[in-house]
N, C-alpha and C positions, 0 to 999 in steps of 0.2 A: 641685363638685370643682375644685381648683386646676388651673392649666394643666399639661397633661401633655406632656412631650417625651421621646420614646423613642430610644435608641441601640441599635444591634445590631453586634456584631462576632463574627467567626469566627476561630478560631486553631488552631494545630497542623497536623498533616497533614490532608488532605481525607478525606471519607467520604461515602457515598451518602445524605446527609441534610441537608447544609448549605444549599444553595439552597432545597430544599423547606421547610426549617424557617423560613427567612427569609420565604418566600412565605406560609406559614400564619400567622406572626406578623402580617404585614401585613394579611392577610384578617380576622383576629380583631379587630385594632385598628380596622380600617375599620368593622366592625360595631358595636363598643362605644363607641369614642371617635373618630369620623371626623374630628373637628377637630384631633386631636393631630398634632404634627409627628413624623416618623420619619426618622432619619438612620442611615447606616451608616459605621462607621470603616473606612477602607480598609486591608486587610492586617493585620487584628487589632490587637493591642496596639501594633504599630509605628505604625499610623495614629493611634491614640489619643495616643501620645507626641509625634508630629509634628504633630498637629492636622489630619490629612488625613481628610476626610469628605465624603460626598455626601448630599444630601437626596433622599428618595424622592419623585419628582414624582407628580402626579395620574395621569399615564399609567402609570407603574410600579405605582402602588397599585391601579389598575383592572385591570391585567394580571398580578396576583400569581400566577394559576394557571399561567402559563408556567414559573414557577420549579419547579413540581413535576416537570417533564419533563427537568430538567437535573441533572447531577452537578456536582462542584466547588463553589466558592463565588462567587456573583456580586458579592461585595464583597472578595474576596481574603483570603489567609491569611498567617500568618508564625509563626515559633517565637520568641516573646519572653517572657522571665520577668522581671517587674517587680522582683523581689527580687535578680536577678543584675545588680548595678550595673555591674560590670566589662564584661560583655557588651554592655549597653545603651550604654555609653560608647564601646567599641570600634567598634560599628556606627554610631555617630553619631546615635543616637536621643535621647540627652541629653548635656549638656556635663559635663566633669570637675567633680566636686563636687556635681552635682545628684542628688537622690534620684528615681528613676523613678516611685515611688509618688506622690511629691509633684507631679511633672510631670503624671502621668496624672490625678490628682485635680483639679489646677488646670484642666486642659482640660475635664473634665466640668463643673466649676463655670462656666467661661467659656461653655460651650455650653448651660448651663442644663438639663442632662439630669436627669430625675426617675426614669427607669427605664432600666437597662442590661441587655440580654440578651447573655450570653456563650454561644457555641455552640462547644463543644470537649470535650476529654478531661479527665482528672484534672488535668493541669498547668494547663490553661486555667481550670478552675473553682476550683482551689485558689489560683491567682493572683487570680481574682475575689474570693475570700474575703479575701485579703490587702488588696486594694483597698477592699473593704467595711469592714473593720476600721479602716483608715487614715482613711476618710472619717468614720466614727463619732467617731474621736478628735478630728477638727477640726469636729465638729458639723454636718456637711453631710448633709442628708436625701436619700439616694439608695437606691433599691431595686435590687438586683442579682439577676436570676433566670437561672440557667444551664440549658442543655440538654446532656445527656451524649452527646457524639459520640466514638466510637472503634470501629474495626473489630475491635479485639482483645477487646472485651466484657470489660474487666478493671478496672472501677471499682467499689470498695466504696461503699455496699451495694446497688448497682443490678444487678438480675438480667439486664436486656437493654438494652444501649446502642443509640442510634440509628445505623443504617447497617450494623450487624454482620450481620444476616440477609442483606441484599442482597450484601454483600462475599462471603459464603460461596456464595451462588447464582452470583455472577459468576465466582468462582474455579473453581467446578465447570464452568461453561460454557467457561472458558478451557481447562481440561484436557481437556475433551471433544474438542477439536480436536487438542491436543498428543498425546493418547494414540494417535492414528493414526500417529504417527511410529514406533511399535513395528514397523511393517512395512518400514522403510527399511533395516534391516540385521539381521544375526544378533547374538545376545548384546548387546542394547542395554540400557543403564541410563538410565532417565529419572528425573530428580529434579525434582519440582515444589516449588519454594520458595515458601512462603506467609508473609505478614506475621504477626508475633507475637513481640515482643521477650522478654517474660517469661511470656506466657499462650498456651497452645496451643489455646484455644477455636476460633479461626478456622480453624486447620489441621484440627482434628477435625471441625468443622461443614462445612468445604469437602469433606472426604473423604466425609462422610455424604451430602451433597447430590449428589456425583458418583456414588456407588454407587447412590443412588436413581434417578439417570438411567439407569445401566446396567441396572437391573431393568426398566426400561420399554422397553429395546431388544430387538430380535429378532436373534439371531445365527445363523450358519451354520457349525457346527463341522466340516463335511465339508471345508472349506478352512481358511485361516488365520483366518477370522472366528470365533474362539473367545472366549467371554466372559472367560476367565481371562487372555488376553493383554492385555485392556483394563482388567482389575481392578487394584486397589491391592495391593501386597505388604507395605508397611510405612508406619506413620505415626509420625513422631518429633516429640515436643513437649517443651518445657522442663521440664514437671512429671514426666517419666519419665527414669530413668537409661538411657542407651544403651550396651549392652554390644556394642561394635563387633565383637569376636571372635565372640561367640555369634550375633549377627545376620548376620554374614558367612557363617557356616557354614549357617545356615538359608536365607539368600537365594541362596547358591551352588546349593543343591538346586532352588530355584525357577527360577533362571536356566537350569540344565541341563534342567529339565522343560519350560518354556514359551518358552525362548529370549529372555527379557527380564525385567527387573525395574522396577517402578514404585514410587517412593517419594514420599510427601508429607512434606515437611520444614518445620517451623516454623523461621523464620530465627533464633530464639533458642535452639533446641535444642542443648545441649552447648556453649554459647558459651564456658564457662569453659575448655574444652579448646582451643578455637581461640585464645583470648587467650593462654593459657599457651604455645602453639606460637609465636605471634607474638613474645611477649616473649623466648622462648628464642632466636629468630632476630634479636633486636635491632630489631624493627620497632615503630614508634610506634603507640600506641592513641589515636585521636582521639575526642573527645567533643563533643556539641552543647551548647547553652546550658543545658539542663536536667541536664547531667552524664551523659547517656546515651551509651553507646558507639555510634559510627556504624557500624551494621551493614552498610551498603552497601559500606563500605571493608573490612570483614572478609571478605565474600563467603562465607558459610557453605556455600552450595550447592557451590561449587568445592572447599572443604575436604573435604566429605563425598564428593564425586566422586572425589577422589584416594584417599581411604581405601578406599572400596568398589569403585571401578573395578578396581584391581589384584587385590583379594581375590576379586572375582566373575568375573575374567577377561573383563571386558567388552571388546567390540570397538569399541563406540561409546558415548559418553556425551553425553547431552543435558540441560542444566540450563535450566529455564525458570521465570521469576518472574511470578506473576500479580498481585503487589501493586498496581501502579499501574493495571492493567486493572480490578481488582476495586473498589478504593477510589474510582475516578473515576466509577463508574456513577451513573445516576439511581436513586432508591430504588424497590424493588419494592413489591408490594402490602402485604406484612406490615409493612415499615418505614414506608410511607406512612401506614398506619393508626396506628401508634404515634407517628409525628411529629405527626399532626393532634391526637391526644389530648394529647400532651405540650406542644405549642405553645399549645393552648387553655388549659391549666392554667397555663402560664407567664404568659400575659396576665392571667388572673384573679388569680394570685399577685402580679404586679407592681402591679396596680391596688389590691390590698389592702395594699400596702406590706410584703409578705412575701418576704424574701430566701432564697435557697437554690437547690438544683438539682432540677429536675423529673425524677423517675425511678421505676421500679418498685422499691419498697423491700423488699429481701429480709427485713429484720427486722420488717416489718409486713405479712406474708402477701402480698408483691408488690403492695401497694396503690400506685397511681400518686399520688404526692404531692410536695410541695415539701420535699425532704430538706435538713436543716440542713447548712450549709457544713462545719462542723467534723467531720462524719461522712463527708465525701467524701475518698477517697484512692485512689491507684492501686495497681497491683501485685497485683490480685486474681487468684489462679491458677485455672486450669481444674482441676476435679476429675477425674483420670483414671479414678476408680472409677465415674463416671457410667454408668448401665446401658447407654445406647445406644452409648457409646464402647467399653465392655467387650465388648459383643456384636459390634461391628464388628471389634475386634482378634482375637476368637476366630474369626470368619468368615474372616479373611485369614491366620490361622495365626501371628499375632505372639505370642499367649499360648496 
């Protein structure tokens, strides 16, 4: 076998899988090719463009298991799209007139990388596909194997992305405490804003995890400790049309009955209406390097709070976002198991010179395999007709 040199980078927002994935890749390479050098590009594609990297020392390589216990990324993240030349120039990652793909390719060649692992969502891995194609065109032999990270679970054709299960579990834990706020005032509206730009999977899964937790609690209805006060009353996701007027009438009855309303809101639900309102008010709509609307600046929770607060005659409104709490966690048991299997296959694929993204392929009976880059794309919606979601909506009276 020719000399193997591996590079790893993580990109996009963080998820409960990045550090653990790096740890498992190190562990597997230690077992199969212990003589191989492994480096990490700092802060994702930014580090690749700027040539900033670290070599994993022997001490790091022998203590790989510590990474399983941490969230975040131990080599840093950034949101950089190599085909967005203007953004790369503005941020100082490349000079005017330079092609970021060319700069990144030259750095990989300079560093003599033979296998590159990209850990990120659809944007990260489609960017990796662009880089792979560019390197082929200049006849440089590089294998790129991605791992699918996103708490939204919205990558085609992958049925379960790394970190999503844990994010749902952590979001439920977050709201388990927040729900106790229902006792602080009469007629309180609590909105739990969950991450999910175009896909409602995380919001739906978080609601399911939370209600499962409720089912394992013992309540005392003789006082205010009634299960219904802690339960969810509505789940709003991007894939479902939200009839504000109809829902307000329904939720007003709930408010009158239990003295409070709890809403789980996907941050991308009804986003078109929010943008339309902002444009009508002459407010600017800012976007990131990938062209995505900056949801933190739109503040969806606040928009819905204003709409529903008045209609429900709420005396107090509480908006809480679990996004950063949930996505920053170390991986739970289910995710750690999937991370291990995925990283192991990523190493095997890399050593076989097979490029692609490791994932449970929905089009191949959910087989864990190295999926071709050209089949990877984002924007996969959650199916609101999914049986467990429909059952939940019926139980809370939303349908």
